[in-house]
All heavy atoms as a GROMACS GRO file, in nm:
protein
  558
    1MET      N    1  -3.392   2.300  -1.595
    1MET     CA    2  -3.279   2.355  -1.531
    1MET      C    3  -3.243   2.272  -1.412
    1MET      O    4  -3.123   2.248  -1.388
    1MET     CB    5  -3.323   2.494  -1.479
    1MET     CG    6  -3.254   2.612  -1.512
    1MET     SD    7  -3.102   2.656  -1.561
    1MET     CE    8  -3.154   2.801  -1.659
    2ALA      N    9  -3.340   2.219  -1.337
    2ALA     CA   10  -3.305   2.137  -1.218
    2ALA      C   11  -3.223   2.012  -1.261
    2ALA      O   12  -3.132   1.977  -1.193
    2ALA     CB   13  -3.433   2.100  -1.141
    3ASN      N   14  -3.265   1.954  -1.374
    3ASN     CA   15  -3.190   1.836  -1.422
    3ASN      C   16  -3.046   1.867  -1.464
    3ASN      O   17  -2.958   1.792  -1.436
    3ASN     CB   18  -3.266   1.770  -1.549
    3ASN     CG   19  -3.384   1.695  -1.508
    3ASN    OD1   20  -3.397   1.659  -1.385
    3ASN    ND2   21  -3.476   1.676  -1.594
    4GLY      N   22  -3.025   1.982  -1.521
    4GLY     CA   23  -2.893   2.028  -1.554
    4GLY      C   24  -2.809   2.049  -1.430
    4GLY      O   25  -2.694   2.013  -1.430
    5SER      N   26  -2.866   2.111  -1.329
    5SER     CA   27  -2.798   2.132  -1.203
    5SER      C   28  -2.762   1.990  -1.137
    5SER      O   29  -2.649   1.973  -1.085
    5SER     CB   30  -2.886   2.213  -1.109
    5SER     OG   31  -2.817   2.218  -0.985
    6GLN      N   32  -2.852   1.899  -1.138
    6GLN     CA   33  -2.824   1.766  -1.088
    6GLN      C   34  -2.714   1.700  -1.160
    6GLN      O   35  -2.632   1.628  -1.103
    6GLN     CB   36  -2.959   1.685  -1.085
    6GLN     CG   37  -3.055   1.722  -0.984
    6GLN     CD   38  -3.181   1.646  -0.992
    6GLN    OE1   39  -3.208   1.574  -1.091
    6GLN    NE2   40  -3.269   1.652  -0.884
    7ILE      N   41  -2.716   1.708  -1.292
    7ILE     CA   42  -2.620   1.649  -1.373
    7ILE      C   43  -2.477   1.707  -1.342
    7ILE      O   44  -2.381   1.640  -1.325
    7ILE     CB   45  -2.652   1.657  -1.526
    7ILE    CG1   46  -2.772   1.569  -1.554
    7ILE    CG2   47  -2.529   1.621  -1.610
    7ILE    CD1   48  -2.824   1.574  -1.699
    8ASP      N   49  -2.482   1.844  -1.329
    8ASP     CA   50  -2.353   1.912  -1.293
    8ASP      C   51  -2.302   1.858  -1.158
    8ASP      O   52  -2.175   1.837  -1.143
    8ASP     CB   53  -2.375   2.065  -1.297
    8ASP     CG   54  -2.396   2.120  -1.436
    8ASP    OD1   55  -2.359   2.054  -1.529
    8ASP    OD2   56  -2.442   2.235  -1.446
    9GLN      N   57  -2.391   1.848  -1.062
    9GLN     CA   58  -2.350   1.798  -0.938
    9GLN      C   59  -2.299   1.662  -0.943
    9GLN      O   60  -2.197   1.621  -0.874
    9GLN     CB   61  -2.462   1.805  -0.829
    9GLN     CG   62  -2.511   1.940  -0.793
    9GLN     CD   63  -2.633   1.945  -0.702
    9GLN    OE1   64  -2.698   1.845  -0.684
    9GLN    NE2   65  -2.662   2.061  -0.654
   10LEU      N   66  -2.364   1.573  -1.020
   10LEU     CA   67  -2.322   1.438  -1.043
   10LEU      C   68  -2.185   1.435  -1.104
   10LEU      O   69  -2.093   1.352  -1.067
   10LEU     CB   70  -2.424   1.360  -1.117
   10LEU     CG   71  -2.401   1.214  -1.137
   10LEU    CD1   72  -2.398   1.141  -1.004
   10LEU    CD2   73  -2.518   1.152  -1.217
   11VAL      N   74  -2.170   1.513  -1.207
   11VAL     CA   75  -2.037   1.522  -1.271
   11VAL      C   76  -1.927   1.568  -1.171
   11VAL      O   77  -1.813   1.506  -1.174
   11VAL     CB   78  -2.045   1.620  -1.394
   11VAL    CG1   79  -1.904   1.645  -1.452
   11VAL    CG2   80  -2.130   1.555  -1.508
   12ASP      N   81  -1.952   1.662  -1.095
   12ASP     CA   82  -1.863   1.712  -0.986
   12ASP      C   83  -1.824   1.587  -0.900
   12ASP      O   84  -1.708   1.573  -0.862
   12ASP     CB   85  -1.924   1.821  -0.910
   12ASP     CG   86  -1.875   1.957  -0.950
   12ASP    OD1   87  -1.801   1.967  -1.047
   12ASP    OD2   88  -1.913   2.053  -0.883
   13ARG      N   89  -1.922   1.524  -0.852
   13ARG     CA   90  -1.897   1.413  -0.759
   13ARG      C   91  -1.810   1.306  -0.822
   13ARG      O   92  -1.728   1.252  -0.765
   13ARG     CB   93  -2.032   1.355  -0.706
   13ARG     CG   94  -2.098   1.449  -0.608
   13ARG     CD   95  -2.222   1.383  -0.546
   13ARG     NE   96  -2.175   1.273  -0.459
   13ARG     CZ   97  -2.258   1.178  -0.415
   13ARG    NH1   98  -2.382   1.180  -0.438
   13ARG    NH2   99  -2.210   1.084  -0.335
   14VAL      N  100  -1.849   1.273  -0.944
   14VAL     CA  101  -1.773   1.168  -1.020
   14VAL      C  102  -1.632   1.210  -1.039
   14VAL      O  103  -1.533   1.135  -1.012
   14VAL     CB  104  -1.839   1.133  -1.154
   14VAL    CG1  105  -1.748   1.045  -1.237
   14VAL    CG2  106  -1.971   1.064  -1.125
   15GLU      N  107  -1.606   1.332  -1.067
   15GLU     CA  108  -1.474   1.384  -1.092
   15GLU      C  109  -1.396   1.381  -0.961
   15GLU      O  110  -1.278   1.345  -0.950
   15GLU     CB  111  -1.475   1.523  -1.156
   15GLU     CG  112  -1.517   1.535  -1.295
   15GLU     CD  113  -1.527   1.674  -1.349
   15GLU    OE1  114  -1.530   1.775  -1.268
   15GLU    OE2  115  -1.538   1.686  -1.472
   16ARG      N  116  -1.464   1.420  -0.844
   16ARG     CA  117  -1.394   1.414  -0.718
   16ARG      C  118  -1.363   1.267  -0.678
   16ARG      O  119  -1.252   1.239  -0.624
   16ARG     CB  120  -1.478   1.479  -0.610
   16ARG     CG  121  -1.479   1.625  -0.621
   16ARG     CD  122  -1.533   1.701  -0.494
   16ARG     NE  123  -1.659   1.642  -0.438
   16ARG     CZ  124  -1.781   1.682  -0.472
   16ARG    NH1  125  -1.799   1.788  -0.550
   16ARG    NH2  126  -1.885   1.630  -0.417
   17LEU      N  127  -1.453   1.182  -0.714
   17LEU     CA  128  -1.431   1.035  -0.683
   17LEU      C  129  -1.311   0.983  -0.764
   17LEU      O  130  -1.230   0.912  -0.712
   17LEU     CB  131  -1.554   0.952  -0.713
   17LEU     CG  132  -1.667   0.967  -0.605
   17LEU    CD1  133  -1.788   0.890  -0.658
   17LEU    CD2  134  -1.618   0.904  -0.468
   18LEU      N  135  -1.302   1.022  -0.886
   18LEU     CA  136  -1.185   0.982  -0.973
   18LEU      C  137  -1.064   1.037  -0.912
   18LEU      O  138  -0.954   0.961  -0.924
   18LEU     CB  139  -1.209   1.022  -1.118
   18LEU     CG  140  -1.320   0.950  -1.196
   18LEU    CD1  141  -1.344   1.015  -1.332
   18LEU    CD2  142  -1.277   0.806  -1.215
   19VAL      N  143  -1.054   1.156  -0.871
   19VAL     CA  144  -0.932   1.218  -0.818
   19VAL      C  145  -0.893   1.136  -0.691
   19VAL      O  146  -0.780   1.104  -0.670
   19VAL     CB  147  -0.948   1.364  -0.781
   19VAL    CG1  148  -0.841   1.416  -0.705
   19VAL    CG2  149  -0.956   1.448  -0.914
   20ARG      N  150  -0.993   1.118  -0.604
   20ARG     CA  151  -0.976   1.036  -0.479
   20ARG      C  152  -0.929   0.895  -0.512
   20ARG      O  153  -0.827   0.845  -0.449
   20ARG     CB  154  -1.099   1.035  -0.399
   20ARG     CG  155  -1.084   0.962  -0.257
   20ARG     CD  156  -1.000   1.046  -0.172
   20ARG     NE  157  -0.986   0.981  -0.050
   20ARG     CZ  158  -0.884   0.968   0.027
   20ARG    NH1  159  -0.769   1.025  -0.014
   20ARG    NH2  160  -0.874   0.907   0.140
   21TYR      N  161  -0.981   0.836  -0.610
   21TYR     CA  162  -0.941   0.699  -0.661
   21TYR      C  163  -0.793   0.695  -0.698
   21TYR      O  164  -0.722   0.608  -0.656
   21TYR     CB  165  -1.034   0.650  -0.765
   21TYR     CG  166  -0.992   0.523  -0.830
   21TYR    CD1  167  -1.013   0.398  -0.760
   21TYR    CD2  168  -0.930   0.518  -0.953
   21TYR    CE1  169  -0.970   0.276  -0.820
   21TYR    CE2  170  -0.894   0.397  -1.013
   21TYR     CZ  171  -0.910   0.279  -0.940
   21TYR     OH  172  -0.864   0.166  -1.002
   22GLU      N  173  -0.755   0.794  -0.775
   22GLU     CA  174  -0.617   0.806  -0.820
   22GLU      C  175  -0.525   0.828  -0.707
   22GLU      O  176  -0.415   0.768  -0.695
   22GLU     CB  177  -0.597   0.919  -0.920
   22GLU     CG  178  -0.667   0.885  -1.055
   22GLU     CD  179  -0.672   1.004  -1.151
   22GLU    OE1  180  -0.633   1.109  -1.111
   22GLU    OE2  181  -0.713   0.979  -1.265
   23GLU      N  182  -0.565   0.912  -0.601
   23GLU     CA  183  -0.489   0.930  -0.480
   23GLU      C  184  -0.469   0.801  -0.407
   23GLU      O  185  -0.357   0.766  -0.365
   23GLU     CB  186  -0.550   1.035  -0.391
   23GLU     CG  187  -0.540   1.180  -0.458
   23GLU     CD  188  -0.624   1.275  -0.367
   23GLU    OE1  189  -0.700   1.230  -0.269
   23GLU    OE2  190  -0.618   1.390  -0.394
   24LEU      N  191  -0.576   0.724  -0.400
   24LEU     CA  192  -0.568   0.601  -0.322
   24LEU      C  193  -0.488   0.494  -0.392
   24LEU      O  194  -0.412   0.418  -0.330
   24LEU     CB  195  -0.710   0.541  -0.298
   24LEU     CG  196  -0.804   0.626  -0.202
   24LEU    CD1  197  -0.937   0.571  -0.202
   24LEU    CD2  198  -0.732   0.615  -0.065
   25GLN      N  199  -0.486   0.496  -0.529
   25GLN     CA  200  -0.405   0.404  -0.607
   25GLN      C  201  -0.256   0.438  -0.579
   25GLN      O  202  -0.172   0.345  -0.558
   25GLN     CB  203  -0.429   0.417  -0.752
   25GLN     CG  204  -0.549   0.340  -0.795
   25GLN     CD  205  -0.566   0.332  -0.944
   25GLN    OE1  206  -0.552   0.444  -1.011
   25GLN    NE2  207  -0.589   0.223  -1.006
   26ARG      N  208  -0.223   0.561  -0.576
   26ARG     CA  209  -0.078   0.606  -0.554
   26ARG      C  210  -0.038   0.565  -0.414
   26ARG      O  211   0.069   0.518  -0.390
   26ARG     CB  212  -0.060   0.750  -0.575
   26ARG     CG  213  -0.064   0.798  -0.720
   26ARG     CD  214  -0.013   0.941  -0.740
   26ARG     NE  215  -0.100   1.036  -0.682
   26ARG     CZ  216  -0.209   1.092  -0.735
   26ARG    NH1  217  -0.236   1.059  -0.855
   26ARG    NH2  218  -0.279   1.179  -0.667
   27THR      N  219  -0.127   0.592  -0.322
   27THR     CA  220  -0.103   0.564  -0.175
   27THR      C  221  -0.081   0.409  -0.160
   27THR      O  222   0.008   0.364  -0.089
   27THR     CB  223  -0.219   0.613  -0.084
   27THR    OG1  224  -0.227   0.748  -0.095
   27THR    CG2  225  -0.189   0.576   0.062
   28ASN      N  226  -0.174   0.333  -0.228
   28ASN     CA  227  -0.157   0.190  -0.223
   28ASN      C  228  -0.028   0.135  -0.278
   28ASN      O  229   0.036   0.051  -0.217
   28ASN     CB  230  -0.276   0.127  -0.293
   28ASN     CG  231  -0.280  -0.021  -0.268
   28ASN    OD1  232  -0.273  -0.066  -0.154
   28ASN    ND2  233  -0.307  -0.098  -0.379
   29ALA      N  234   0.011   0.199  -0.390
   29ALA     CA  235   0.137   0.154  -0.452
   29ALA      C  236   0.261   0.190  -0.354
   29ALA      O  237   0.346   0.108  -0.345
   29ALA     CB  238   0.156   0.231  -0.583
   30LEU      N  239   0.254   0.310  -0.298
   30LEU     CA  240   0.362   0.340  -0.196
   30LEU      C  241   0.365   0.246  -0.080
   30LEU      O  242   0.472   0.198  -0.035
   30LEU     CB  243   0.344   0.481  -0.152
   30LEU     CG  244   0.372   0.593  -0.255
   30LEU    CD1  245   0.334   0.726  -0.205
   30LEU    CD2  246   0.524   0.595  -0.295
   31LEU      N  247   0.243   0.217  -0.030
   31LEU     CA  248   0.231   0.117   0.078
   31LEU      C  249   0.287  -0.018   0.048
   31LEU      O  250   0.354  -0.090   0.122
   31LEU     CB  251   0.092   0.110   0.135
   31LEU     CG  252   0.049   0.240   0.213
   31LEU    CD1  253  -0.104   0.226   0.246
   31LEU    CD2  254   0.133   0.267   0.344
   32ALA      N  255   0.250  -0.061  -0.074
   32ALA     CA  256   0.293  -0.197  -0.124
   32ALA      C  257   0.445  -0.201  -0.141
   32ALA      O  258   0.512  -0.303  -0.100
   32ALA     CB  259   0.229  -0.229  -0.259
   33GLU      N  260   0.501  -0.085  -0.180
   33GLU     CA  261   0.648  -0.076  -0.188
   33GLU      C  262   0.714  -0.085  -0.048
   33GLU      O  263   0.821  -0.151  -0.030
   33GLU     CB  264   0.693   0.054  -0.260
   33GLU     CG  265   0.836   0.064  -0.277
   33GLU     CD  266   0.871   0.206  -0.360
   33GLU    OE1  267   0.786   0.256  -0.439
   33GLU    OE2  268   0.983   0.254  -0.330
   34GLN      N  269   0.651  -0.007   0.044
   34GLN     CA  270   0.707  -0.018   0.186
   34GLN      C  271   0.698  -0.159   0.239
   34GLN      O  272   0.790  -0.204   0.311
   34GLN     CB  273   0.628   0.075   0.269
   34GLN     CG  274   0.661   0.227   0.250
   34GLN     CD  275   0.583   0.318   0.338
   34GLN    OE1  276   0.483   0.279   0.403
   34GLN    NE2  277   0.624   0.451   0.347
   35VAL      N  278   0.584  -0.229   0.209
   35VAL     CA  279   0.576  -0.361   0.259
   35VAL      C  280   0.680  -0.455   0.203
   35VAL      O  281   0.744  -0.534   0.275
   35VAL     CB  282   0.428  -0.417   0.225
   35VAL    CG1  283   0.428  -0.571   0.247
   35VAL    CG2  284   0.317  -0.352   0.315
   36GLU      N  285   0.701  -0.435   0.074
   36GLU     CA  286   0.812  -0.508   0.009
   36GLU      C  287   0.947  -0.485   0.069
   36GLU      O  288   1.021  -0.579   0.106
   36GLU     CB  289   0.814  -0.491  -0.136
   36GLU     CG  290   0.917  -0.568  -0.218
   36GLU     CD  291   0.886  -0.712  -0.214
   36GLU    OE1  292   0.765  -0.750  -0.206
   36GLU    OE2  293   0.978  -0.794  -0.210
   37LEU      N  294   0.978  -0.363   0.095
   37LEU     CA  295   1.108  -0.327   0.158
   37LEU      C  296   1.119  -0.376   0.299
   37LEU      O  297   1.219  -0.428   0.337
   37LEU     CB  298   1.127  -0.170   0.161
   37LEU     CG  299   1.146  -0.106   0.023
   37LEU    CD1  300   1.141   0.050   0.038
   37LEU    CD2  301   1.288  -0.142  -0.028
   38LEU      N  302   1.011  -0.366   0.374
   38LEU     CA  303   1.011  -0.410   0.521
   38LEU      C  304   1.017  -0.562   0.520
   38LEU      O  305   1.084  -0.623   0.606
   38LEU     CB  306   0.889  -0.361   0.591
   38LEU     CG  307   0.894  -0.210   0.623
   38LEU    CD1  308   0.761  -0.170   0.677
   38LEU    CD2  309   1.005  -0.175   0.717
   39THR      N  310   0.953  -0.629   0.428
   39THR     CA  311   0.960  -0.781   0.416
   39THR      C  312   1.105  -0.819   0.389
   39THR      O  313   1.158  -0.915   0.459
   39THR     CB  314   0.864  -0.830   0.312
   39THR    OG1  315   0.736  -0.795   0.347
   39THR    CG2  316   0.870  -0.983   0.296
   40THR      N  317   1.172  -0.753   0.296
   40THR     CA  318   1.306  -0.781   0.262
   40THR      C  319   1.399  -0.758   0.392
   40THR      O  320   1.485  -0.840   0.420
   40THR     CB  321   1.357  -0.700   0.150
   40THR    OG1  322   1.275  -0.723   0.035
   40THR    CG2  323   1.494  -0.731   0.105
   41GLU      N  324   1.381  -0.648   0.455
   41GLU     CA  325   1.456  -0.617   0.575
   41GLU      C  326   1.434  -0.725   0.687
   41GLU      O  327   1.522  -0.770   0.751
   41GLU     CB  328   1.419  -0.477   0.625
   41GLU     CG  329   1.502  -0.441   0.748
   41GLU     CD  330   1.466  -0.303   0.798
   41GLU    OE1  331   1.377  -0.228   0.744
   41GLU    OE2  332   1.532  -0.253   0.897
   42ARG      N  333   1.306  -0.764   0.705
   42ARG     CA  334   1.273  -0.862   0.802
   42ARG      C  335   1.347  -0.993   0.768
   42ARG      O  336   1.406  -1.057   0.861
   42ARG     CB  337   1.121  -0.885   0.808
   42ARG     CG  338   1.078  -0.988   0.911
   42ARG     CD  339   0.949  -1.060   0.880
   42ARG     NE  340   0.958  -1.126   0.756
   42ARG     CZ  341   0.853  -1.158   0.680
   42ARG    NH1  342   0.732  -1.123   0.716
   42ARG    NH2  343   0.867  -1.227   0.570
   43ASP      N  344   1.334  -1.033   0.650
   43ASP     CA  345   1.408  -1.164   0.602
   43ASP      C  346   1.554  -1.154   0.633
   43ASP      O  347   1.616  -1.256   0.676
   43ASP     CB  348   1.370  -1.194   0.461
   43ASP     CG  349   1.219  -1.229   0.440
   43ASP    OD1  350   1.154  -1.248   0.541
   43ASP    OD2  351   1.181  -1.230   0.322
   44SER      N  352   1.614  -1.038   0.597
   44SER     CA  353   1.756  -1.023   0.622
   44SER      C  354   1.793  -1.030   0.773
   44SER      O  355   1.882  -1.100   0.812
   44SER     CB  356   1.800  -0.889   0.566
   44SER     OG  357   1.934  -0.857   0.598
   45LEU      N  358   1.711  -0.961   0.849
   45LEU     CA  359   1.731  -0.965   0.995
   45LEU      C  360   1.713  -1.107   1.053
   45LEU      O  361   1.791  -1.156   1.138
   45LEU     CB  362   1.635  -0.866   1.073
   45LEU     CG  363   1.676  -0.722   1.048
   45LEU    CD1  364   1.558  -0.634   1.104
   45LEU    CD2  365   1.804  -0.682   1.106
   46ARG      N  366   1.615  -1.180   0.999
   46ARG     CA  367   1.596  -1.315   1.046
   46ARG      C  368   1.719  -1.399   1.008
   46ARG      O  369   1.761  -1.487   1.084
   46ARG     CB  370   1.474  -1.371   0.978
   46ARG     CG  371   1.343  -1.336   1.049
   46ARG     CD  372   1.224  -1.411   0.980
   46ARG     NE  373   1.098  -1.377   1.047
   46ARG     CZ  374   0.984  -1.410   0.998
   46ARG    NH1  375   0.973  -1.475   0.885
   46ARG    NH2  376   0.877  -1.379   1.073
   47SER      N  377   1.771  -1.386   0.894
   47SER     CA  378   1.881  -1.458   0.850
   47SER      C  379   2.007  -1.423   0.934
   47SER      O  380   2.080  -1.518   0.971
   47SER     CB  381   1.924  -1.422   0.706
   47SER     OG  382   2.035  -1.483   0.658
   48ARG      N  383   2.029  -1.298   0.958
   48ARG     CA  384   2.133  -1.254   1.048
   48ARG      C  385   2.118  -1.311   1.190
   48ARG      O  386   2.222  -1.362   1.250
   48ARG     CB  387   2.146  -1.105   1.057
   48ARG     CG  388   2.194  -1.052   0.920
   48ARG     CD  389   2.190  -0.893   0.924
   48ARG     NE  390   2.273  -0.839   1.030
   48ARG     CZ  391   2.262  -0.712   1.078
   48ARG    NH1  392   2.178  -0.633   1.009
   48ARG    NH2  393   2.335  -0.669   1.172
   49LEU      N  394   1.995  -1.317   1.244
   49LEU     CA  395   1.969  -1.372   1.373
   49LEU      C  396   2.001  -1.517   1.374
   49LEU      O  397   2.060  -1.572   1.471
   49LEU     CB  398   1.824  -1.347   1.409
   49LEU     CG  399   1.774  -1.407   1.541
   49LEU    CD1  400   1.857  -1.346   1.664
   49LEU    CD2  401   1.631  -1.380   1.564
   50SER      N  402   1.966  -1.591   1.271
   50SER     CA  403   1.990  -1.732   1.265
   50SER      C  404   2.136  -1.756   1.266
   50SER      O  405   2.182  -1.853   1.326
   50SER     CB  406   1.926  -1.793   1.133
   50SER     OG  407   1.954  -1.928   1.124
   51ALA      N  408   2.216  -1.684   1.188
   51ALA     CA  409   2.365  -1.697   1.184
   51ALA      C  410   2.423  -1.666   1.320
   51ALA      O  411   2.513  -1.735   1.364
   51ALA     CB  412   2.415  -1.608   1.067
   52ALA      N  413   2.367  -1.564   1.384
   52ALA     CA  414   2.421  -1.530   1.518
   52ALA      C  415   2.394  -1.642   1.617
   52ALA      O  416   2.480  -1.679   1.705
   52ALA     CB  417   2.366  -1.393   1.570
   53ARG      N  418   2.272  -1.699   1.606
   53ARG     CA  419   2.242  -1.807   1.701
   53ARG      C  420   2.332  -1.925   1.670
   53ARG      O  421   2.372  -1.991   1.765
   53ARG     CB  422   2.097  -1.848   1.678
   53ARG     CG  423   1.997  -1.759   1.747
   53ARG     CD  424   1.858  -1.814   1.732
   53ARG     NE  425   1.762  -1.737   1.808
   53ARG     CZ  426   1.637  -1.719   1.774
   53ARG    NH1  427   1.588  -1.781   1.667
   53ARG    NH2  428   1.562  -1.649   1.844
   54ALA      N  429   2.354  -1.956   1.547
   54ALA     CA  430   2.452  -2.068   1.511
   54ALA      C  431   2.586  -2.035   1.575
   54ALA      O  432   2.648  -2.140   1.624
   54ALA     CB  433   2.451  -2.083   1.361
   55ARG      N  434   2.630  -1.920   1.564
   55ARG     CA  435   2.771  -1.891   1.617
   55ARG      C  436   2.762  -1.906   1.771
   55ARG      O  437   2.857  -1.960   1.830
   55ARG     CB  438   2.809  -1.746   1.579
   55ARG     CG  439   2.847  -1.736   1.430
   55ARG     CD  440   2.918  -1.602   1.396
   55ARG     NE  441   2.846  -1.488   1.440
   55ARG     CZ  442   2.759  -1.423   1.360
   55ARG    NH1  443   2.730  -1.466   1.243
   55ARG    NH2  444   2.700  -1.313   1.407
   56VAL      N  445   2.661  -1.854   1.836
   56VAL     CA  446   2.653  -1.867   1.978
   56VAL      C  447   2.645  -2.011   2.018
   56VAL      O  448   2.708  -2.058   2.109
   56VAL     CB  449   2.530  -1.794   2.038
   56VAL    CG1  450   2.500  -1.831   2.183
   56VAL    CG2  451   2.554  -1.638   2.024
   57ASP      N  452   2.560  -2.096   1.950
   57ASP     CA  453   2.552  -2.244   1.972
   57ASP      C  454   2.692  -2.308   1.959
   57ASP      O  455   2.731  -2.392   2.034
   57ASP     CB  456   2.459  -2.301   1.887
   57ASP     CG  457   2.306  -2.273   1.923
   57ASP    OD1  458   2.287  -2.223   2.034
   57ASP    OD2  459   2.218  -2.294   1.838
   58ALA      N  460   2.766  -2.265   1.863
   58ALA     CA  461   2.900  -2.325   1.835
   58ALA      C  462   2.989  -2.287   1.952
   58ALA      O  463   3.071  -2.374   1.997
   58ALA     CB  464   2.960  -2.276   1.706
   59LEU      N  465   2.984  -2.163   1.993
   59LEU     CA  466   3.065  -2.124   2.109
   59LEU      C  467   3.028  -2.201   2.237
   59LEU      O  468   3.114  -2.244   2.314
   59LEU     CB  469   3.056  -1.973   2.134
   59LEU     CG  470   3.124  -1.884   2.029
   59LEU    CD1  471   3.085  -1.741   2.056
   59LEU    CD2  472   3.278  -1.904   2.036
   60LEU      N  473   2.898  -2.220   2.257
   60LEU     CA  474   2.849  -2.299   2.375
   60LEU      C  475   2.904  -2.441   2.374
   60LEU      O  476   2.936  -2.496   2.475
   60LEU     CB  477   2.702  -2.284   2.386
   60LEU     CG  478   2.634  -2.157   2.426
   60LEU    CD1  479   2.489  -2.158   2.418
   60LEU    CD2  480   2.686  -2.109   2.560
   61GLU      N  481   2.910  -2.490   2.256
   61GLU     CA  482   2.955  -2.629   2.240
   61GLU      C  483   3.102  -2.641   2.282
   61GLU      O  484   3.149  -2.743   2.322
   61GLU     CB  485   2.937  -2.680   2.098
   61GLU     CG  486   2.802  -2.702   2.063
   61GLU     CD  487   2.734  -2.827   2.142
   61GLU    OE1  488   2.808  -2.923   2.163
   61GLU    OE2  489   2.622  -2.813   2.178
   62ARG      N  490   3.179  -2.532   2.259
   62ARG     CA  491   3.322  -2.533   2.293
   62ARG      C  492   3.350  -2.517   2.441
   62ARG      O  493   3.467  -2.547   2.492
   62ARG     CB  494   3.392  -2.429   2.212
   62ARG     CG  495   3.394  -2.462   2.060
   62ARG     CD  496   3.450  -2.342   1.978
   62ARG     NE  497   3.574  -2.291   2.034
   62ARG     CZ  498   3.635  -2.178   1.993
   62ARG    NH1  499   3.574  -2.107   1.897
   62ARG    NH2  500   3.749  -2.141   2.044
   63LEU      N  501   3.259  -2.464   2.514
   63LEU     CA  502   3.272  -2.448   2.659
   63LEU      C  503   3.282  -2.578   2.726
   63LEU      O  504   3.212  -2.678   2.686
   63LEU     CB  505   3.156  -2.368   2.717
   63LEU     CG  506   3.147  -2.219   2.682
   63LEU    CD1  507   3.028  -2.155   2.743
   63LEU    CD2  508   3.272  -2.151   2.727
   64PRO      N  509   3.368  -2.592   2.832
   64PRO     CA  510   3.379  -2.717   2.904
   64PRO      C  511   3.242  -2.741   2.979
   64PRO      O  512   3.180  -2.649   3.023
   64PRO     CB  513   3.495  -2.695   2.994
   64PRO     CG  514   3.508  -2.545   3.008
   64PRO     CD  515   3.452  -2.490   2.881
   65ASP      N  516   3.214  -2.873   2.986
   65ASP     CA  517   3.094  -2.908   3.068
   65ASP      C  518   3.132  -2.892   3.219
   65ASP      O  519   3.224  -2.964   3.265
   65ASP     CB  520   3.054  -3.050   3.029
   65ASP     CG  521   2.914  -3.089   3.090
   65ASP    OD1  522   2.859  -3.007   3.165
   65ASP    OD2  523   2.870  -3.203   3.056
   66LEU      N  524   3.055  -2.824   3.298
   66LEU     CA  525   3.088  -2.807   3.436
   66LEU      C  526   3.043  -2.918   3.518
   66LEU      O  527   3.088  -2.931   3.631
   66LEU     CB  528   3.019  -2.674   3.486
   66LEU     CG  529   3.062  -2.544   3.422
   66LEU    CD1  530   2.977  -2.428   3.473
   66LEU    CD2  531   3.210  -2.529   3.444
   67ASN      N  532   2.967  -3.012   3.460
   67ASN     CA  533   2.917  -3.128   3.538
   67ASN      C  534   3.016  -3.242   3.530
   67ASN      O  535   3.003  -3.340   3.612
   67ASN     CB  536   2.780  -3.170   3.485
   67ASN     CG  537   2.674  -3.070   3.518
   67ASN    OD1  538   2.677  -2.997   3.618
   67ASN    ND2  539   2.574  -3.054   3.430
   68THR      N  540   3.109  -3.243   3.436
   68THR     CA  541   3.210  -3.353   3.428
   68THR      C  542   3.337  -3.299   3.492
   68THR      O  543   3.379  -3.188   3.479
   68THR     CB  544   3.227  -3.386   3.281
   68THR    OG1  545   3.275  -3.278   3.215
   68THR    CG2  546   3.101  -3.445   3.217
   69PRO      N  547   3.409  -3.400   3.567
   69PRO     CA  548   3.529  -3.361   3.623
   69PRO      C  549   3.633  -3.338   3.512
   69PRO      O  550   3.641  -3.402   3.409
   69PRO     CB  551   3.565  -3.479   3.709
   69PRO     CG  552   3.470  -3.588   3.681
   69PRO     CD  553   3.359  -3.528   3.593
   70ALA      N  554   3.726  -3.244   3.547
   70ALA     CA  555   3.829  -3.208   3.453
   70ALA      C  556   3.934  -3.304   3.443
   70ALA      O  557   3.977  -3.374   3.521
   70ALA     CB  558   3.884  -3.067   3.483
   0.00000   0.00000   0.00000
């Protein structure tokens, strides 16, 4: 009887571990999706920042140099 009880306990633990494993797999998949979305958003923001910097640099180039006489 003791062996049967131990086997039942072991089966219970294995089943709980399997449920937990499946939950962790789903969580991991969701986190991987979030990482992908955030990476895409970051890349887009970097691109926009680079374009804005280029526009600001172009505007600065058009400003008259204050060190040279007019």
